[in-house]
C-alpha positions in Angstrom: 192.6 245.9 98.3 191.7 243.7 101.8 193.5 244.5 104.3 194.1 241.6 107.1 192.2 244.2 109.7 189.3 244.1 106.9 189.2 240.1 107.5 190.0 239.9 111.3 186.4 242.3 111.4 184.6 240.0 109.6 185.6 236.8 110.9 184.6 239.1 114.3 181.2 239.7 112.9 181.0 235.9 112.1 181.8 234.6 115.8 180.1 236.9 117.3 176.6 236.1 114.9 177.1 232.5 115.5 177.0 232.9 119.4 174.1 235.0 119.4 172.3 232.4 117.3 173.7 229.5 119.5 172.4 231.7 123.4 169.2 232.3 120.8 169.0 228.7 120.0 169.7 227.7 124.0 167.0 230.0 125.5 164.4 228.9 122.8 165.1 225.4 123.6 164.7 226.3 127.7 161.5 228.3 126.9 160.0 225.3 124.6 160.8 222.3 128.0 159.6 224.9 130.4 156.2 225.1 128.2 156.1 221.8 127.9 156.6 221.1 131.3 153.9 223.8 132.5 151.7 222.3 130.2 152.5 218.9 131.3 152.2 219.5 135.0 149.5 221.6 135.4 146.4 219.3 136.6 143.8 220.9 134.4 145.7 219.2 131.3 146.3 215.9 132.5 143.9 215.0 135.8 143.1 211.8 137.0 140.1 210.8 136.6 140.0 206.9 137.9 140.9 205.5 140.4 141.3 201.9 140.9 141.7 199.7 144.5 142.0 196.2 145.2 142.1 194.9 148.8 140.0 192.4 150.4 139.1 194.7 153.1 138.9 192.5 155.8 140.6 194.9 158.1 141.8 197.5 156.7 139.8 200.6 156.9 138.5 201.4 153.3 137.1 205.1 153.9 140.8 205.9 155.3 142.2 204.6 152.3 139.8 206.7 150.4 140.5 209.9 151.8 144.1 209.1 151.8 143.8 208.7 148.0 141.4 211.7 147.5 144.3 213.9 149.7 146.2 213.1 146.2 143.6 213.6 143.6 144.1 217.4 143.3 147.4 216.6 141.8 147.8 216.1 138.2 149.0 212.7 136.7 152.5 213.9 136.2 153.0 215.5 139.5 151.4 213.1 141.8 154.0 211.6 144.2 153.3 207.9 144.0 156.4 207.7 146.5 154.8 209.7 149.7 151.3 208.2 148.7 153.0 204.9 148.8 154.3 205.5 152.1 150.9 207.2 153.5 149.0 204.1 152.8 151.9 201.6 154.1 151.6 203.0 157.3 148.3 201.8 157.7 147.7 199.4 160.3 147.1 195.8 158.8 148.6 196.8 156.1 151.4 194.4 154.9 152.3 195.7 151.5 150.7 198.9 149.3 151.4 199.5 146.0 150.8 202.8 143.9 151.2 203.1 140.3 149.7 205.2 137.2 148.2 203.6 134.7 147.9 206.1 131.6 146.0 208.1 130.6 144.2 208.7 133.6 144.2 206.7 136.1 145.7 205.7 139.6 146.1 201.8 140.2 146.3 200.7 144.2 146.5 197.4 145.6 146.1 196.9 149.2 148.0 193.4 150.7 146.5 192.9 154.4 148.3 190.9 157.3 146.7 187.9 157.5 146.6 186.8 161.5 147.1 183.2 162.5 147.8 183.9 166.3 147.8 187.1 169.1 151.2 187.8 170.9 151.4 188.9 174.1 148.1 191.4 175.1 148.2 193.8 171.8 150.2 191.9 169.2 149.5 189.6 166.2 151.5 187.0 164.0 151.1 187.0 160.7 150.4 183.4 158.9 154.3 184.5 157.6 155.7 184.9 161.1 155.5 189.2 160.7 154.3 190.9 164.3 153.0 193.8 164.6 150.1 195.8 166.4 147.4 197.3 165.3 145.0 199.1 166.9 143.8 196.9 170.1 139.8 197.1 169.4 141.0 195.5 166.1 142.4 192.7 167.5 140.5 188.8 166.7 139.6 188.1 169.9 139.1 184.3 169.5 142.5 183.4 168.2 145.4 181.7 170.3 147.7 183.7 172.2 151.6 183.1 172.0 153.8 184.9 175.1 157.5 184.6 175.2 160.9 186.4 173.9 159.5 188.6 171.4 163.1 187.8 170.0 161.9 184.4 168.9 158.9 184.7 167.6 159.4 182.5 164.7 160.5 179.9 166.8 157.7 180.0 169.1 155.4 180.3 166.5 156.9 177.4 164.5 156.7 175.6 167.8 153.1 176.3 168.3 152.2 175.1 164.7 154.0 171.4 165.3 152.3 170.9 169.2 148.9 171.7 167.5 149.2 169.4 164.9 149.9 166.5 167.5 147.0 167.7 169.3 145.0 167.3 166.4 145.2 163.4 166.4 143.0 163.9 169.5 140.5 166.9 168.9 142.4 169.2 170.9 143.1 172.7 170.8 146.0 175.2 172.1 144.6 178.3 173.6 148.0 179.3 174.9 151.4 179.3 174.9 153.8 180.6 176.9 157.5 180.3 176.9 159.2 181.6 179.6 163.0 183.4 179.3 164.6 179.9 180.6 163.0 179.4 176.8 160.1 176.7 179.0 156.6 175.5 177.5 153.8 175.9 178.8 150.2 175.2 176.6 147.4 175.6 177.3 144.3 173.1 175.8 141.2 174.8 174.7 139.2 172.8 177.7 141.3 174.2 180.5 144.0 172.3 181.2 147.5 173.4 181.9 150.5 171.4 180.5 153.9 171.9 182.0 156.0 171.2 178.6 159.2 172.0 179.8 162.1 173.1 177.7 163.8 169.7 175.9 161.6 167.0 173.8 158.5 168.9 173.5 157.2 167.1 171.4 158.2 163.6 172.5 156.3 164.3 175.9 152.9 165.9 173.9 153.5 162.1 172.1 153.6 160.6 175.2 150.3 162.7 177.2 148.4 162.4 174.2 149.0 158.6 173.8 147.0 158.3 177.5 144.8 161.1 176.5 141.9 158.6 176.4 142.9 156.5 179.3 142.6 160.3 181.7 139.3 161.2 180.5 138.1 158.1 181.7 139.7 157.9 185.2 139.2 161.8 186.4 135.4 162.4 186.0 136.3 166.3 186.4 138.2 168.8 184.5 141.9 168.0 184.5 143.4 171.0 185.9 147.1 170.9 185.5 149.4 168.2 184.1 152.8 168.3 184.1 155.2 165.9 181.4 158.5 167.1 181.7 158.7 163.5 184.2 161.3 161.2 181.7 158.7 158.3 182.1 155.3 159.5 183.5 153.3 162.3 183.6 151.9 164.1 187.3 148.0 165.0 187.1 146.5 167.5 189.2 
């Protein structure tokens, strides 16, 4: 005759066995995951065998990029830190944008975009064609570029003004060598021919238009190089 005690004992044994089975399954699952992860993260099982680098290498140091990438090659395909490698490349001089990605099954793809400078900024800076101010090593500065100076908070506006003025000067085949903008926003422009123009704060483009209209006559009248022209007068100019 089965008693309540026997039923209780059987139920308890069943629950204990079920709990043991669940625990065993959990242990086997965790062990399996650990084994899988260990296999995937072992560089010998999934090494990086190919590196693709896309860059113009106009200013970026090829050897430096290769050196940084080589330091990461000891990592496997799954364990290589794309974020760390991206950060290291992004911090290199002249690098505008770095892209790093894994390509299955064994390739690392790297793409480097360089800044494209169009003018110098002050003594040691450059401004890109998109208006970004950056400071590469001084020895790498292109010395032939025009030089802009002024409040650093106004880089985009000064760059835009320079571009517009150069378009005007193109009508007479004149090139800008330097632009100085004072804290009071007064513009001075030095041309490649050595002539310094005081353009002023207001109506700069109108002042330049008036100067260009008389420039051919000025060259005929003044045989020597014209060193300085003040364009700030409302109805004329002053020549030195």
